[in-house]
C-alpha positions in Angstrom: -87.7 -164.5 37.4 -88.4 -167.3 34.8 -87.4 -164.8 32.0 -84.1 -164.0 33.6 -83.3 -167.8 34.1 -84.3 -168.7 30.5 -82.0 -165.9 29.4 -79.4 -167.3 31.6 -79.6 -170.9 30.2 -79.2 -169.3 26.7 -76.1 -167.8 27.9 -74.7 -170.9 29.3 -75.3 -172.8 26.0 -73.7 -170.0 24.1 -70.7 -170.3 26.2 -70.7 -174.1 25.9 -70.6 -173.9 22.1 -66.9 -173.3 22.7 -66.6 -176.4 24.7 -63.6 -178.7 24.1 -61.3 -180.8 26.3 -58.9 -177.9 26.5 -61.4 -175.2 27.2 -63.2 -177.6 29.8 -59.7 -178.0 31.6 -59.0 -174.4 31.4 -62.2 -173.3 33.0 -62.1 -176.2 35.5 -58.7 -174.8 36.5 -59.8 -171.3 36.8 -62.9 -172.2 39.0 -60.5 -173.7 41.5 -59.3 -170.2 42.3 -62.7 -169.6 43.9 -62.8 -172.9 46.0 -62.4 -173.3 49.7 -59.1 -175.4 49.3 -57.6 -172.3 47.3 -58.4 -169.9 50.2 -56.9 -172.5 52.7 -53.7 -172.4 50.7 -53.4 -168.6 50.3 -54.8 -167.1 53.5 -52.4 -168.8 55.8 -49.6 -167.7 53.5 -50.5 -164.0 54.3 -50.8 -164.6 57.9 -47.5 -166.6 58.3 -45.3 -165.0 55.8 -46.2 -161.4 55.2 -48.4 -159.6 57.6 -50.5 -161.1 60.5 -52.8 -158.2 60.9 -53.7 -158.2 57.1 -54.1 -162.1 57.5 -56.6 -161.6 60.2 -58.6 -159.0 58.4 -58.7 -161.2 55.2 -59.8 -164.2 57.1 -62.6 -162.4 59.0 -64.1 -160.6 55.9 -63.8 -163.9 53.8 -65.5 -166.0 56.4 -68.4 -163.4 56.9 -68.8 -163.1 53.1 -68.9 -166.9 52.8 -71.5 -166.9 55.7 -73.8 -164.5 54.1 -73.5 -166.3 50.8 -74.5 -169.7 52.3 -77.4 -168.2 54.2 -78.8 -166.4 51.1 -78.5 -169.7 49.2 -80.5 -171.6 51.7 -83.0 -168.9 51.9 -83.6 -168.4 48.1 -83.2 -172.1 47.4 -82.8 -171.6 43.7 -81.8 -175.0 41.9 -78.6 -174.8 39.7 -78.8 -174.9 36.0 -77.6 -178.4 35.6 -80.5 -179.6 38.0 -82.9 -178.0 35.6 -81.2 -179.3 32.4 -78.4 -181.9 33.0 -77.1 -181.4 29.5 -75.4 -178.1 30.5 -73.5 -179.8 33.5 -70.0 -179.8 32.4 -68.9 -179.0 35.9 -70.6 -180.1 39.4 -71.4 -178.4 42.5 -73.5 -179.0 45.6 -76.0 -176.7 47.2 -78.1 -174.1 45.7 -77.4 -171.6 42.9 -78.2 -168.0 43.9 -75.8 -166.1 44.6 -72.8 -167.6 43.2 -70.1 -168.2 46.1 -67.2 -168.4 43.9 -68.1 -165.0 42.3 -68.7 -163.4 45.7 -65.8 -165.1 47.4 -63.3 -164.2 44.7 -64.2 -160.5 44.5 -64.3 -160.2 48.2 -60.9 -161.9 48.6 -59.2 -160.1 45.7 -60.8 -156.9 46.7 -59.3 -157.2 50.0 -55.9 -157.8 48.7 -56.1 -155.1 46.0 -54.9 -152.3 48.2 -52.0 -154.2 49.2 -50.4 -155.0 45.9 -49.3 -153.1 42.9 -52.0 -152.9 40.3 -54.2 -154.7 42.7 -57.6 -153.6 41.5 -57.0 -154.7 37.9 -55.9 -158.0 38.9 -58.8 -158.4 41.5 -61.3 -157.6 38.6 -59.8 -159.8 36.0 -59.4 -162.7 38.3 -63.0 -162.5 39.8 -64.2 -161.8 36.3 -62.6 -165.0 34.9 -63.9 -167.2 37.9 -67.6 -165.7 37.4 -67.3 -166.6 33.8 -66.0 -170.2 34.6 -69.0 -170.8 36.7 -71.4 -169.9 33.9 -69.4 -172.0 31.3 -69.3 -175.0 33.6 -73.2 -174.8 34.0 -73.1 -174.5 37.6 -74.5 -171.0 37.9 -76.8 -168.6 35.9 -75.3 -165.3 34.8 -77.6 -163.8 37.3 -76.0 -165.7 40.1 -72.7 -164.5 39.3 -73.9 -160.8 39.0 -75.6 -161.1 42.3 -72.5 -162.6 43.9 -70.3 -159.6 42.6 -72.9 -157.1 43.8 -73.0 -158.6 47.3 -69.2 -158.8 47.4 -69.2 -155.0 46.4 -71.5 -154.2 49.4 -69.2 -156.2 51.8 -66.0 -154.5 50.6 -67.7 -151.0 50.6 -68.8 -151.5 54.3 -65.4 -152.9 55.2 -63.5 -150.0 53.7 -65.9 -147.5 55.3 -66.1 -148.8 58.7 -63.6 -151.8 59.0 -61.0 -149.7 60.8 -63.4 -148.4 63.4 -64.6 -151.9 64.3 -61.1 -153.0 64.4 -60.1 -150.3 66.9 -63.2 -151.1 69.1 -62.3 -154.8 69.2 -58.7 -154.1 70.0 -59.8 -152.0 73.0 -61.7 -155.0 74.4 -59.9 -157.2 76.8 -58.7 -160.6 75.6 -61.4 -162.4 77.4 -64.0 -160.0 76.0 -62.7 -160.7 72.5 -63.0 -164.5 73.0 -66.5 -164.1 74.5 -67.5 -162.0 71.5 -66.0 -164.5 69.0 -67.9 -167.3 70.8 -71.1 -165.5 70.8 -70.9 -164.5 67.1 -70.0 -168.1 66.1 -72.9 -169.6 68.2 -75.3 -166.9 66.6 -74.1 -167.9 63.1 -74.9 -171.6 63.7 -78.3 -170.7 65.1 -78.9 -168.5 62.1 -77.9 -171.1 59.5 -77.4 -174.6 61.0 -76.5 -175.9 57.5 -73.2 -174.1 57.6 -71.2 -175.2 60.7 -67.8 -174.7 59.0 -67.8 -171.0 58.8 -68.4 -170.1 62.4 -66.3 -173.0 63.6 -63.3 -171.5 61.6 -64.0 -168.0 62.9 -64.0 -169.4 66.4 -61.0 -171.5 66.2 -59.0 -168.8 64.6 -60.0 -166.1 67.2 -59.2 -168.4 70.1 -55.8 -169.1 68.6 -55.0 -165.6 68.3 -55.7 -165.1 72.1 -53.7 -168.2 73.5 -50.3 -167.0 74.9 -47.2 -168.6 73.4 -47.9 -168.2 69.7 -47.0 -164.5 69.3 -44.7 -164.5 66.3 -43.4 -162.1 63.7 -44.3 -162.8 60.1 -41.1 -161.0 59.0 -37.7 -162.6 58.4 -35.6 -163.9 55.6 -37.3 -165.5 52.5 -36.0 -169.0 53.2 -37.6 -168.8 56.8 -40.8 -167.7 55.3 -40.8 -170.6 52.8 -40.0 -173.1 55.3 -42.7 -171.6 57.6 -45.3 -171.9 54.8 -44.4 -175.5 53.8 -44.5 -176.8 57.4 -47.6 -174.9 58.1 -49.4 -175.8 55.1 -48.4 -179.5 55.4 -50.1 -179.6 58.9 -53.1 -177.8 57.5 -53.5 -180.5 54.7 -53.1 -183.3 57.1 -55.8 -181.9 59.5 -58.2 -180.9 56.6 -58.0 -184.2 54.8 -57.3 -186.5 57.8 -60.3 -185.3 59.8 -62.6 -185.4 56.8 -61.6 -189.0 56.5 -61.9 -189.9 60.2 -65.1 -188.0 60.8 -68.5 -189.0 59.5 -69.6 -187.8 56.1 -72.5 -185.7 55.2 -75.8 -187.3 56.3 -74.3 -189.6 58.8 -74.9 -189.4 62.7 -72.7 -186.5 64.3 -71.8 -184.9 60.9 -72.6 -181.3 61.9 -71.0 -181.5 65.3 -67.8 -183.2 64.1 -67.6 -180.8 61.0 -67.8 -177.9 63.6 -64.9 -179.6 65.6 -62.8 -180.1 62.5 -62.9 -176.6 61.2 -62.5 -175.3 64.9 -59.2 -177.3 65.0 -58.1 -175.9 61.5 -58.6 -172.4 62.7 -56.5 -173.1 65.9 -53.8 -174.8 63.9 -53.4 -171.8 61.5 -53.5 -168.9 64.0 -51.8 -170.8 67.0 -50.6 -174.3 66.3 -48.4 -173.5 63.4 -46.9 -170.3 64.9 -46.2 -172.1 68.2 -44.1 -174.7 66.1 -42.4 -172.0 64.1 -41.3 -170.4 67.3 -40.0 -173.5 68.8 -37.8 -174.6 66.0 -36.7 -171.2 65.1 -38.4 -170.5 61.9 -39.9 -167.3 63.4 -38.9 -164.8 66.1 -41.3 -163.6 68.9 -43.0 -160.5 67.7 -41.3 -158.4 70.5 -37.9 -159.5 69.5 -38.5 -159.0 65.9 -39.8 -155.4 66.6 -36.5 -154.8 68.5 -34.4 -155.7 65.7 -36.6 -154.1 63.0 -38.5 -150.8 63.6 -41.0 -151.4 60.8 -44.7 -150.5 61.3 -45.6 -154.0 60.8 -43.5 -155.3 63.6 -44.3 -152.3 66.0 -48.1 -153.4 65.6 -47.5 -157.1 65.9 -48.4 -157.4 69.5 -51.4 -155.1 69.2 -52.7 -157.2 66.2 -52.6 -160.3 68.3 -53.5 -159.2 71.8 -53.0 -162.7 73.4 -54.2 -163.3 77.0 -50.8 -163.4 78.7 -49.8 -161.9 81.7 -48.5 -158.5 80.3 
């Protein structure tokens, strides 16, 4: 292992021979595409403005990938390169090094999106490749961390494409209360398995509960201007909750941090899947799924109610 890390440190220094204010800024910008804040901006866009079912799939797989990554980091506990040699620390990151969360998360995210867009796989590979390289350049990951992250993402995507549809069908056959119980059980199990990561299970729980609450069953279809307004309004609420609650609640290491962090991310999940859609419906930025299905016979709209399955009287 030491030989691999020594080789990795040499690769980092070789990349950093290209260092300049411009390249530092470029790679810092690229690395943002693998941050939590980026996913928080893009995943709701898919859910609110394009296809709710795809948004749900994307959310679940990305969250599970993140949880696996955080658990492996805690288990392996490998220090980051700049912790070993501060001179390579162009960038900064918290937590452990192996595997790279940016590399794993970006390939998982773009790999999920790839089948949905034209030339999706070349885009996915290029973007995840650049993000992985940026982590090495900034000195926050060894090359082996990035390779491991990509490998794990490949396994996750392979499992999803092989069995994801079957699991989805099984879940949709459950009653809404059974789904809520399942989501709660999985979230609590995730907390017990890795108490250091309360954000991921909380987001999963909040998003799952939001999908099952009656009154937020909307269609993601509609004119472009309505979609744009939906996104702007929804993301404004997301930012207010994300930033506002982080300022209001205690910081890491303070009393109550883990519990209130769980509450913060549960609220975020609820806002994205229920709160924002409820507002869209009330102010006319979205139609109820059933009405949109009546006016547009597309497959997306016909499956809208099935994808949501809220606990209403029907």
